[in-house]
MARFI-273441 format. One record per residue (C-alpha): residue number from 1; residue in three letters; x, y, z. Coordinates in steps of 0.001 Angstrom, whole numbers. Example, Ala and Ser with C-alpha at 12.3 -4.5 7.8 and 13.67 -1.06 7.14 Angstrom:
BEGIN
+-----+-----+---------+---------+---------+
|   i |  aa |       x |       y |       z |
+-----+-----+---------+---------+---------+
|   1 | ALA |   12300 |   -4500 |    7800 |
|   2 | SER |   13670 |   -1060 |    7140 |
+-----+-----+---------+---------+---------+
This chain:
BEGIN
+-----+-----+---------+---------+---------+
|   i |  aa |       x |       y |       z |
+-----+-----+---------+---------+---------+
|   1 | UNK |   13231 |    -878 |   13127 |
|   2 | UNK |   16248 |   -1489 |   10914 |
|   3 | UNK |   17181 |   -5063 |   10418 |
|   4 | UNK |   18694 |   -7761 |    8186 |
|   5 | UNK |   16481 |  -10587 |    6945 |
|   6 | UNK |   16877 |  -13425 |    4510 |
|   7 | UNK |   14208 |  -14142 |    1874 |
|   8 | UNK |   12496 |  -16900 |    3898 |
|   9 | UNK |   12250 |  -14923 |    7155 |
|  10 | UNK |   11117 |  -11834 |    5208 |
|  11 | UNK |    8301 |  -13761 |    3494 |
|  12 | UNK |    7292 |  -15344 |    6784 |
|  13 | UNK |    7172 |  -11981 |    8486 |
|  14 | UNK |    5056 |  -10515 |    5667 |
|  15 | UNK |    2664 |  -13467 |    5593 |
|  16 | UNK |    2149 |  -13620 |    9355 |
|  17 | UNK |    1664 |   -9922 |    9950 |
|  18 | UNK |   -1890 |   -9092 |   10952 |
|  19 | UNK |   -1354 |   -5432 |   10031 |
|  20 | UNK |    -372 |   -4051 |    6603 |
|  21 | UNK |    3410 |   -3708 |    6250 |
|  22 | UNK |    5510 |    -941 |    4704 |
|  23 | UNK |    9039 |   -2069 |    3766 |
|  24 | UNK |   11682 |     585 |    3139 |
|  25 | UNK |   14860 |    -338 |    1303 |
|  26 | UNK |   17522 |    2220 |    2110 |
|  27 | UNK |   21322 |    2583 |    2410 |
|  28 | UNK |   23476 |    4722 |    4740 |
|  29 | UNK |   25186 |    6470 |    1797 |
|  30 | UNK |   21900 |    7358 |      45 |
|  31 | UNK |   21167 |   11095 |     331 |
|  32 | UNK |   17438 |   10795 |    -651 |
|  33 | UNK |   17105 |    8103 |    2005 |
|  34 | UNK |   18529 |   10440 |    4628 |
|  35 | UNK |   16143 |   13195 |    3538 |
|  36 | UNK |   13111 |   10913 |    3619 |
|  37 | UNK |   14001 |    9179 |    6904 |
|  38 | UNK |   12655 |   11806 |    9351 |
|  39 | UNK |    9442 |   12086 |    7298 |
|  40 | UNK |    9006 |    8328 |    7343 |
|  41 | UNK |    9634 |    8300 |   11088 |
|  42 | UNK |    6955 |   10936 |   11623 |
|  43 | UNK |    4357 |    9271 |    9429 |
|  44 | UNK |    5055 |    5778 |   10785 |
|  45 | UNK |    4668 |    7072 |   14340 |
|  46 | UNK |    1167 |    8348 |   13424 |
|  47 | UNK |     255 |    4892 |   12057 |
|  48 | UNK |    2181 |    2717 |   14552 |
|  49 | UNK |    -925 |     829 |   15715 |
|  50 | UNK |   -2287 |     444 |   12175 |
|  51 | UNK |     657 |    -279 |    9881 |
|  52 | UNK |    3908 |   -2079 |   10600 |
|  53 | UNK |    7183 |    -767 |    9132 |
|  54 | UNK |   10285 |   -2738 |    8290 |
|  55 | UNK |   13431 |    -868 |    7279 |
|  56 | UNK |   15986 |   -2915 |    5380 |
|  57 | UNK |   19482 |   -1807 |    4448 |
|  58 | UNK |   19864 |   -2720 |     765 |
|  59 | UNK |   23625 |   -3189 |    1213 |
|  60 | UNK |   23068 |   -5775 |    3974 |
|  61 | UNK |   20215 |   -7515 |    2147 |
|  62 | UNK |   21336 |   -7740 |   -1534 |
|  63 | UNK |   19711 |  -11124 |   -2159 |
|  64 | UNK |   16362 |   -9954 |    -865 |
|  65 | UNK |   16614 |   -6699 |   -2833 |
|  66 | UNK |   17284 |   -8741 |   -5998 |
|  67 | UNK |   14449 |  -11143 |   -5254 |
|  68 | UNK |   12017 |   -8218 |   -4832 |
|  69 | UNK |   13389 |   -6460 |   -7936 |
|  70 | UNK |   14520 |   -3376 |   -6098 |
|  71 | UNK |   16268 |   -1327 |   -8786 |
|  72 | UNK |   16908 |    1873 |   -6833 |
|  73 | UNK |   16721 |    3271 |   -3351 |
|  74 | UNK |   14880 |    4470 |   -1480 |
|  75 | UNK |   12092 |    2067 |   -2432 |
|  76 | UNK |    8924 |    1584 |    -396 |
|  77 | UNK |    6869 |   -1575 |    -737 |
|  78 | UNK |    3406 |   -1939 |     740 |
|  79 | UNK |    2090 |   -5400 |    1657 |
|  80 | UNK |   -1448 |   -6333 |    2610 |
|  81 | UNK |   -2414 |   -9955 |    3450 |
|  82 | UNK |    1029 |  -11077 |    2301 |
|  83 | UNK |     783 |   -9541 |   -1149 |
|  84 | UNK |    2592 |   -6528 |   -2524 |
|  85 | UNK |      23 |   -3863 |   -3327 |
|  86 | UNK |    2108 |    -662 |   -3434 |
|  87 | UNK |    5597 |      55 |   -4812 |
|  88 | UNK |    7142 |    3504 |   -4862 |
|  89 | UNK |   10769 |    4189 |   -5828 |
|  90 | UNK |   12570 |    7426 |   -4973 |
|  91 | UNK |   12234 |    9863 |   -2149 |
|  92 | UNK |    8617 |   10617 |   -1202 |
|  93 | UNK |    7338 |   13720 |     507 |
|  94 | UNK |    5186 |   13637 |    3636 |
|  95 | UNK |    1897 |   13844 |    1691 |
|  96 | UNK |    2879 |   10899 |    -496 |
|  97 | UNK |    3994 |    8864 |    2555 |
|  98 | UNK |     673 |    9561 |    4316 |
|  99 | UNK |   -1219 |    8493 |    1178 |
| 100 | UNK |     742 |    5204 |    1109 |
| 101 | UNK |      66 |    4468 |    4799 |
| 102 | UNK |   -3589 |    5520 |    4470 |
| 103 | UNK |   -4165 |    3360 |    1389 |
| 104 | UNK |   -2661 |     340 |    3136 |
| 105 | UNK |   -4608 |     930 |    6342 |
| 106 | UNK |   -7944 |    1558 |    4632 |
| 107 | UNK |   -7381 |   -1225 |    2070 |
| 108 | UNK |   -7857 |    1116 |    -859 |
| 109 | UNK |   -5812 |    1401 |   -4061 |
| 110 | UNK |   -3154 |    4170 |   -4074 |
| 111 | UNK |   -4042 |    6598 |   -6866 |
| 112 | UNK |   -1942 |    9720 |   -6817 |
| 113 | UNK |   -2501 |   12310 |   -9426 |
| 114 | UNK |      36 |   14697 |  -10879 |
| 115 | UNK |    1286 |   17725 |   -8951 |
| 116 | UNK |    -807 |   20901 |   -9504 |
| 117 | UNK |    1751 |   22530 |  -11852 |
| 118 | UNK |    2186 |   19268 |  -13783 |
| 119 | UNK |   -1602 |   18996 |  -14082 |
| 120 | UNK |   -1880 |   22520 |  -15361 |
| 121 | UNK |     884 |   21983 |  -17922 |
| 122 | UNK |    -767 |   18787 |  -19198 |
| 123 | UNK |   -4121 |   20522 |  -19509 |
| 124 | UNK |   -2522 |   23451 |  -21413 |
| 125 | UNK |    -548 |   21164 |  -23774 |
| 126 | UNK |   -3582 |   18948 |  -24374 |
| 127 | UNK |   -5763 |   21950 |  -25084 |
| 128 | UNK |   -3219 |   23538 |  -27421 |
| 129 | UNK |   -2654 |   20311 |  -29284 |
| 130 | UNK |   -6404 |   19787 |  -29583 |
| 131 | UNK |   -6950 |   23261 |  -30984 |
| 132 | UNK |   -4031 |   22804 |  -33408 |
| 133 | UNK |   -5394 |   19405 |  -34460 |
| 134 | UNK |   -8860 |   20806 |  -35031 |
| 135 | UNK |   -7726 |   23880 |  -36923 |
| 136 | UNK |   -5233 |   21960 |  -39066 |
| 137 | UNK |   -7790 |   20212 |  -41291 |
| 138 | UNK |   -9067 |   18021 |  -38450 |
| 139 | UNK |   -5964 |   15918 |  -37792 |
| 140 | UNK |   -7271 |   12869 |  -35884 |
| 141 | UNK |   -3788 |   11795 |  -34751 |
| 142 | UNK |   -3240 |   15188 |  -33063 |
| 143 | UNK |   -6739 |   15104 |  -31613 |
| 144 | UNK |   -6101 |   11616 |  -30197 |
| 145 | UNK |   -2772 |   12739 |  -28722 |
| 146 | UNK |   -4450 |   15781 |  -27243 |
| 147 | UNK |   -7146 |   13644 |  -25640 |
| 148 | UNK |   -4536 |   11312 |  -24094 |
| 149 | UNK |   -2491 |   14242 |  -22717 |
| 150 | UNK |   -5636 |   15947 |  -21435 |
| 151 | UNK |   -6813 |   12699 |  -19729 |
| 152 | UNK |   -3370 |   12257 |  -18154 |
| 153 | UNK |   -4054 |   15523 |  -16311 |
| 154 | UNK |   -7426 |   14446 |  -14851 |
| 155 | UNK |   -7358 |   10636 |  -14680 |
| 156 | UNK |   -7170 |   10571 |  -10876 |
| 157 | UNK |  -10455 |   12424 |  -10678 |
| 158 | UNK |  -12314 |   10161 |  -13113 |
| 159 | UNK |  -14696 |    7781 |  -11326 |
| 160 | UNK |  -14630 |    5216 |  -14161 |
| 161 | UNK |  -10806 |    5127 |  -14036 |
| 162 | UNK |  -10931 |    4607 |  -10232 |
| 163 | UNK |  -13086 |    1512 |  -10723 |
| 164 | UNK |  -11222 |      78 |  -13703 |
| 165 | UNK |   -7611 |     784 |  -12682 |
| 166 | UNK |   -7387 |   -1626 |   -9732 |
| 167 | UNK |   -9037 |   -4371 |  -11769 |
| 168 | UNK |   -6651 |   -3857 |  -14683 |
| 169 | UNK |   -3713 |   -3808 |  -12293 |
| 170 | UNK |   -4875 |   -7084 |  -10740 |
| 171 | UNK |   -5382 |   -8619 |  -14159 |
| 172 | UNK |   -1905 |   -7670 |  -15359 |
| 173 | UNK |    -368 |   -8772 |  -12041 |
| 174 | UNK |   -1961 |  -12224 |  -12441 |
| 175 | UNK |    -881 |  -12298 |  -16062 |
| 176 | UNK |    2761 |  -11547 |  -15127 |
| 177 | UNK |    2733 |  -13993 |  -12211 |
| 178 | UNK |    1519 |  -16940 |  -14285 |
+-----+-----+---------+---------+---------+
């Protein structure tokens, strides 16, 4: 449903919803919004009994967009129990949309890893940098950079990261809020 809301009615709607809520900020002139719209319709239809969707035209709701720090469109916000738990800017493909709805419905954190080609490139660069750092009189700076790049390719599959990431996100969110 596409609608116009002020900040108070929006916050009331989010707080009183018994289901998780996905909020889409879009605009009629936005080409990525037009591309994503049928995908969002399809995914939201599959989750219609589990997740509520609110579609807000950013041009008709500028105060709300500013209040929620919407910097670009399309932007998807996920709310659970009245709190924002997911934020994704830019057009999302169907797999990413399903992951957002699934994470909200199952009350799990949304951890999306890099695309397969991106993962492969990160692994290759990390490995090459590591070999170069090792063969170049053991350069610890290069080895550290290689480890970070390598980890950026596999972080989503690391069980320790999956446990720590939501806690760190919550900690920093509380730190920013206070």
